[in-house]
C-alpha positions as CSV (number, residue, x, y, z in Angstrom):
1,X,-66.6,8.7,-8.4
2,X,-66.8,5.0,-7.4
3,X,-68.4,2.8,-10.3
4,X,-71.5,1.0,-9.2
5,X,-71.3,-2.6,-8.2
6,X,-74.2,-3.9,-9.7
7,X,-75.3,-7.6,-8.9
8,X,-75.5,-9.7,-12.4
9,X,-77.0,-13.3,-12.5
10,X,-75.5,-15.1,-14.8
11,X,-77.1,-18.0,-16.1
12,X,-75.8,-20.9,-18.0
13,X,-77.1,-24.1,-20.2
14,X,-73.4,-25.3,-20.6
15,X,-70.5,-25.9,-17.9
16,X,-68.4,-24.6,-20.6
17,X,-69.5,-21.5,-21.0
18,X,-68.8,-20.4,-17.3
19,X,-65.1,-19.9,-17.2
20,X,-65.0,-18.0,-20.2
21,X,-68.0,-15.4,-18.8
22,X,-65.8,-15.4,-15.6
23,X,-62.8,-14.0,-17.6
24,X,-64.6,-11.6,-19.6
25,X,-66.0,-9.6,-16.5
26,X,-62.6,-10.2,-14.8
27,X,-60.7,-8.2,-17.8
28,X,-63.3,-6.1,-18.5
29,X,-65.3,-5.2,-15.4
30,X,-64.1,-6.7,-12.2
31,X,-66.1,-4.4,-10.2
32,X,-69.8,-5.9,-11.2
33,X,-71.0,-8.8,-7.9
34,X,-71.3,-11.7,-10.6
35,X,-73.3,-14.8,-9.5
36,X,-74.3,-18.1,-11.6
37,X,-77.2,-20.4,-11.7
38,X,-76.1,-23.6,-14.0
39,X,-78.6,-26.0,-15.8
40,X,-77.1,-28.3,-18.5
41,X,-79.7,-30.4,-18.5
42,X,-81.4,-27.5,-20.9
43,X,-78.7,-27.9,-23.5
44,X,-78.8,-32.3,-23.5
45,X,-82.5,-31.6,-23.9
46,X,-82.5,-29.2,-26.7
47,X,-79.6,-31.2,-28.6
48,X,-81.7,-34.4,-27.8
49,X,-85.0,-32.6,-29.2
50,X,-83.0,-31.1,-32.3
51,X,-85.7,-27.9,-31.2
52,X,-86.7,-25.8,-28.4
53,X,-89.8,-26.8,-26.7
54,X,-92.4,-24.9,-24.5
55,X,-91.6,-27.1,-21.8
56,X,-88.0,-25.4,-22.2
57,X,-89.4,-22.4,-22.3
58,X,-91.3,-22.6,-19.1
59,X,-87.9,-23.7,-17.3
60,X,-86.3,-20.7,-18.7
61,X,-88.9,-18.8,-17.1
62,X,-88.8,-20.2,-13.6
63,X,-84.7,-19.6,-14.3
64,X,-85.3,-16.0,-14.5
65,X,-87.7,-15.4,-12.1
66,X,-85.4,-17.0,-9.2
67,X,-82.6,-14.8,-10.6
68,X,-85.0,-11.8,-10.3
69,X,-85.8,-13.0,-6.9
70,X,-82.1,-13.3,-5.8
71,X,-82.2,-9.4,-6.3
72,X,-80.2,-9.1,-9.3
73,X,-79.5,-6.0,-11.0
74,X,-79.8,-8.1,-14.5
75,X,-79.3,-11.0,-16.3
76,X,-77.0,-12.4,-18.7
77,X,-77.6,-15.8,-20.3
78,X,-74.5,-17.5,-21.7
79,X,-76.6,-20.2,-23.6
80,X,-76.9,-19.7,-27.5
81,X,-79.5,-21.9,-28.8
82,X,-82.5,-20.8,-26.7
83,X,-83.0,-17.6,-28.1
84,X,-86.8,-17.4,-28.2
85,X,-87.0,-18.6,-24.6
86,X,-85.0,-15.7,-23.3
87,X,-86.9,-13.3,-25.4
88,X,-89.9,-14.7,-23.2
89,X,-88.0,-14.0,-20.3
90,X,-87.0,-10.3,-21.4
91,X,-90.8,-9.7,-21.6
92,X,-91.6,-11.3,-17.9
93,X,-89.1,-9.5,-16.4
94,X,-88.8,-5.8,-15.6
95,X,-84.9,-6.3,-15.0
96,X,-82.6,-5.9,-17.9
97,X,-82.1,-9.3,-19.6
98,X,-79.5,-10.1,-22.3
99,X,-78.8,-12.8,-24.6
100,X,-75.2,-14.0,-25.4
101,X,-75.1,-12.8,-29.0
102,X,-76.9,-9.6,-28.7
103,X,-74.0,-7.2,-28.1
104,X,-72.0,-9.2,-30.2
105,X,-73.9,-9.1,-33.4
106,X,-74.8,-5.0,-32.6
107,X,-70.9,-4.7,-33.1
108,X,-70.2,-6.4,-35.8
109,X,-73.0,-5.0,-38.0
110,X,-71.5,-1.8,-37.3
111,X,-68.5,-3.6,-39.6
112,X,-70.8,-4.4,-42.6
113,X,-72.8,-6.7,-43.5
114,X,-71.4,-9.6,-44.8
115,X,-70.8,-11.6,-41.1
116,X,-69.5,-14.6,-40.5
117,X,-71.2,-16.8,-37.7
118,X,-69.1,-19.5,-35.5
119,X,-70.8,-22.0,-33.7
120,X,-69.9,-25.5,-32.6
121,X,-73.1,-26.2,-31.1
122,X,-75.5,-27.7,-33.2
123,X,-78.9,-25.9,-32.4
124,X,-77.6,-22.7,-32.1
125,X,-76.8,-21.9,-35.6
126,X,-80.5,-21.4,-36.8
127,X,-81.2,-19.5,-34.0
128,X,-78.2,-17.2,-33.7
129,X,-78.8,-16.6,-37.6
130,X,-82.5,-15.8,-36.8
131,X,-81.4,-13.5,-34.0
132,X,-79.0,-11.6,-36.1
133,X,-81.3,-11.1,-38.7
134,X,-84.0,-9.3,-36.5
135,X,-81.3,-7.0,-35.0
136,X,-80.0,-6.2,-38.5
137,X,-83.6,-5.4,-39.4
138,X,-84.5,-3.3,-36.0
139,X,-81.2,-1.1,-37.0
140,X,-82.1,-0.9,-40.9
141,X,-78.9,-2.5,-42.0
142,X,-78.3,-5.1,-44.9
143,X,-77.2,-8.4,-43.8
144,X,-75.2,-11.5,-45.8
145,X,-74.7,-14.2,-43.1
146,X,-72.0,-17.0,-43.6
147,X,-72.8,-19.9,-41.0
148,X,-69.9,-22.1,-39.6
149,X,-70.8,-25.2,-37.6
150,X,-67.6,-26.6,-36.1
151,X,-68.4,-30.3,-36.7
152,X,-66.6,-32.4,-33.3
153,X,-65.4,-29.5,-31.5
154,X,-68.2,-29.3,-28.9
155,X,-67.4,-33.1,-28.2
156,X,-63.8,-32.5,-28.2
157,X,-64.2,-29.8,-25.6
158,X,-66.9,-32.1,-23.6
159,X,-64.2,-34.7,-23.4
160,X,-61.6,-32.5,-22.0
161,X,-59.7,-32.3,-25.2
162,X,-59.7,-28.6,-25.7
163,X,-56.7,-28.7,-28.3
164,X,-58.7,-30.5,-30.7
165,X,-61.5,-28.2,-30.0
166,X,-59.4,-25.5,-30.6
167,X,-57.6,-27.0,-33.9
168,X,-60.8,-27.3,-35.5
169,X,-62.3,-24.2,-35.1
170,X,-58.6,-22.6,-36.2
171,X,-58.9,-24.4,-39.5
172,X,-62.4,-24.0,-40.1
173,X,-62.0,-20.4,-39.8
174,X,-59.2,-20.6,-42.7
175,X,-61.7,-21.6,-45.0
176,X,-63.7,-18.1,-44.5
177,X,-64.7,-15.9,-47.4
178,X,-64.1,-12.6,-47.7
179,X,-66.0,-10.8,-44.9
180,X,-66.8,-7.9,-43.4
181,X,-66.5,-9.5,-39.3
182,X,-66.8,-12.6,-37.5
183,X,-69.0,-13.3,-34.5
184,X,-67.7,-16.4,-32.3
185,X,-71.5,-17.6,-31.4
186,X,-70.3,-19.9,-28.4
187,X,-68.8,-18.8,-25.4
188,X,-66.6,-21.4,-25.2
189,X,-65.0,-19.9,-28.4
190,X,-64.0,-16.6,-26.7
191,X,-60.3,-17.5,-26.5
192,X,-59.7,-18.6,-29.8
193,X,-60.7,-15.0,-31.0
194,X,-56.9,-13.4,-31.0
195,X,-55.7,-16.9,-33.4
196,X,-58.7,-16.7,-35.4
197,X,-58.3,-12.9,-36.1
198,X,-54.2,-13.5,-36.7
199,X,-54.7,-16.1,-39.2
200,X,-57.8,-14.7,-41.1
201,X,-57.0,-10.8,-40.6
202,X,-61.0,-9.9,-40.0
203,X,-62.8,-8.4,-37.3
204,X,-63.2,-11.0,-34.6
205,X,-66.2,-10.3,-32.3
206,X,-66.9,-12.6,-28.9
207,X,-70.0,-13.1,-27.3
208,X,-68.9,-12.9,-23.6
209,X,-66.0,-9.6,-23.9
210,X,-69.0,-7.7,-26.1
211,X,-71.6,-8.7,-23.5
212,X,-69.6,-7.6,-20.6
213,X,-69.0,-3.9,-22.6
214,X,-72.6,-3.4,-23.0
215,X,-73.5,-4.5,-19.6
216,X,-71.1,-2.0,-18.1
217,X,-72.5,0.6,-20.5
218,X,-75.8,0.2,-19.0
219,X,-75.0,0.6,-15.5
């Protein structure tokens, strides 16, 4: 039987999220037809404001409606700092819409209750923590989140210094307490899964790979 080839729209608010998403689909679901929308002014604006505003939510609704209008069978957001806006898009559209992290959170919760959450984008930490808390509550699972913001990593990545980004992430991982699993909360951290797992001995879940697994299972 030929596997379905659905049309998946990826919506990005950071340029750095694009390549990890593409690589995850190439490795995990090459049959999918992926397309891309990028508005990196969203990440700059939420960083400047320090919070998600109603105007930003409307911009997400506009992007979601546009993606649906292109004939997308599903939408995968790759931007971790916009959970409430993504939830608004889910309510607005009839096609499946996924946040960047929900699949990784679900997988990590199967490993236990002490979950590490590593991010490099400051606004993401609280929003992703709230999202994981809501998922755990819905599943009736206990949860103890250990949040890690890797200071300076996103600035290094955006300036082209990937080696410094990776060094900072690995050093932060080595300082983690005993955990049941670790979620790398940014698409741009996904390539660090193997070295972090080797350094810590933890099960490490990445957002793009988990998202592709969940999407493929849906279709």
